N, C-alpha and C positions, 0 to 999 in steps of 0.2 A: 438474427439466430434466437435460437434457446435463449430466453432469461433464466438464468439460477438462482442468483439472490436477489431482493429485489426490497428496498427499504425504503419508505415513505416516512419524511417529517419528524424523524427519530431522537426521541431528546433522554438524554440520561445526566443526572445527576451525583453527586456521592457527597459523602458527610452529613453533619444536622445542624440544625438551627440558624444562627450566623455565619457558620463553615461552610453550608451546605454551597456547593460549587456546580456548575453546570459542566458538561464537560463536552456531551453532544448536544446541540442547538437547531435543532428542524434538519439533520442531516437526511437527503434523497440521494438513493443512487444505486443502480443496477450494474450486474455483474452478469454478462453473458457465455452461453458455453464457447471454452477457446479463446477466454479473452485473458491478459498478461497484464497486470494492474499494479501499481504501484502507489502507496500512499506515504507522503511527506510532510513534516511539519516539525514546529520546535517543539521541545519536553513539555508533556502539559496540553498541547494543541489538540488530543482526544484521536491520536491517531489509529492506536492502539487498542482503545476502549472500541474504535469502532469496529475492528475486527475482529473482535472479541463479541462485540451485537451485533454482526452481519453472521455470525458462525451459531448465532443462539447460545452458545458458552458462557456470555453476561444478558441479561434481560434489560429492557428497556423500560424505563417509565411513561414514558406516550408514543404514541409510533407505532409501525406494523414492521416487522420482519419475515419474510417470506422464503422459503428454500425450495425449490422445486413447484412453488404454487403453492404449499402448504404454509399457514400463519406457524411460526416455530415459537409463538408466546402462548398460541393457543393447546398446544401439544402438551402432553403426558409425558413426566419425567423418562419413561421409557424409552415411549418413542421418541424423544428426543437424543436420547443416548444412542440408541441404535440409525439413527443420521449421525451422529456425530464419529461414531464409528467406521458405519459401511459406507457411508457417501461424502465422507469428509474427509482430508487429511492436513496433517500439522508438523509445521518444521520451526522449532523456536530457538532463540538465541545459542540459549542450552538446554542441549539436546536430556530431555527426562530419562536416562536409561539407571534400570537398577543394578546394583553393582555385584549383587549375586547371582548376578545370568551371565554367562560369554554373549560375546556381539548376536551371534543367529539365534541364540532364545529371545532375547531384546526383540530383535526385529519379528519374529515371530508373534511374540504372546501376545497381543492383541487382537490377532487373527484366531488364535484358538477358541474363543469364547464362540465362534459359528464355523468352525469347521473341528470339533473334536474327533468326529469319525475321519477326517482327509487330514491327519497329521504329515503325511506323507507327501501329498500334496501341496500342502504350505511350505511344506521345506525346500520344496524343489521352487516354489515360487519365489522364498527368499532368497535364495542362492543364485537364482535367474537374474534378479534384482542389485543383489550384491555384485554379481561381475559387471553389469552392466555402468557402473557406479565405482569398479575398480578397486572394491574389498573384498573380491571372493576369498581369498588367502585370511583372513583376518575371523573367520566364523567362530574360532573357539579361543579367541583371546579375549579376555574381560575387561570390562572399560577402561582402567586404569594402563592398561597397555597399547593405548592408542592414540594419535595425535585426534585436537580437535578437529581440524578437516575430515578425520575418517569418521569420529563421532558424529558429525553431523551429515556423511554420507550414510551412517547406518540408521539415521535419524530421518533421510529422505527415504529410505528403503521401508520403514515400518510405517510411514504416512503413506505409500505407493500400495500397500499389502493389497488393500480391498477396491484398487481399481476408482479412488474417490473422483468426481465430478471435479473436484475443485479441492486447489491446496493452497490452505491460508500460511503464512510466512511472518512471522515477528524477529523482526533483525536476523534472519538466517545467517548474516553473513557478519556481527557485531562483534563477536568472538576471534574471527579471524584474521589472518594475516594477509596481505593483497597477494598474497598467490592463488592460497587455501580458497581466496574469498572468490577469486575467479572463475576457480573450477570448480565449485561449488555453483553460482549463477550458469556453467555452462550446462551442468546437469540441469537446472531447474528450467533454461529454457530450452533442453533437449525436450523434458516432460511437457510443457507447455506444446511444440512444435507437434508432438504427435495426440495435440486434442483436448490435455487437462489443463481446464481453467485453472490461473493463479494469479493470488492476492497477497502480496508483500508489504509489509510495513517496514520502513527503511527512510532513516537518515542520510547514507550515502549518493550523492548526485549521480556516482558510476553503476550501483545497482539500480537507481530509477532509469538511468538512459538504456538500460537492458529491454525493459517493459516497454510496451505498447501505449498503455495509458497510465499518465500520470495525474493523482491526486492529489491539491495541494490543501493543506487544513492550516488553520490557526486561529484558537480562542472559541472550538467544535465546531467550525462550521467547511465547507468547502469552500474556499474562498475562490480557485481556480483552476484548472484543467487543459493537460495538453495530451495528444494524442501523435502517434507517429506510426505512419501508414505503414503494413507489409511491404506493400511494392514499393517504397519510397528505401533508396539504399542512402539512405542519411550516415553522414562517417560519424564513427561512434564518440570522435572526441567534438565534434558539433553537437550532437544530442547531449551531451553532459555540458557544454557550453550554454545549450538554448536551457536547459533545466536550472541550472546556476543562477541566470538570469533573470527566469521569472521565482524563481525563487528571492534573489534579491529585491525585484519589483515590488514583490506582495510582501518585502518586509518579513522573510522569516529563513 
């Protein structure tokens, strides 16, 4: 399958002088079309930094990150901003929605820049996505009038508005109860099944067990990888056990 994201020997450090710390230490990874990948590791292992580096939201000190064959570090700011908006989607632990807009307007806002003359079409797309994730009746609510799970669904709709080739998620279920977390993972799994690549940063073995590739990070390196075949119907509890055992084996 075609590679969407390619990273080679990327290094990223933070801090100054004696306080400077290498957070990514020579990481190389490929994400292909339709991949469903999770990144696990303890706090400070570099998993969120890796996600931001792979998307180009944060630059790297050394190495190279390419998106669909284009070197992100060599792009002009506007070109990269267009890729972030048009070709990638992002879902965060806390959805970054505006308090002065209702749910529907929050979903369509990022897409209006490229579709000022097609507002009706954008709104129709948003409503279709809202129906898909089960929040179609909330379009006129403001963000203080819905639950955390409903806000996350709105964030997913916004991430999908421009039909991105890949969705990046940073602990997308981290602030939710187990029922809502399971429902959000059902939605993300359906998105992946339709062909969109997904990369999730998580500390939850239950979330990782829903994906098909699990990258384990420690001290800024990918120290292990686990794969689950689509054709193999491994019991979900067995997947959780395998992920947990691998974490224990490598000390994370």
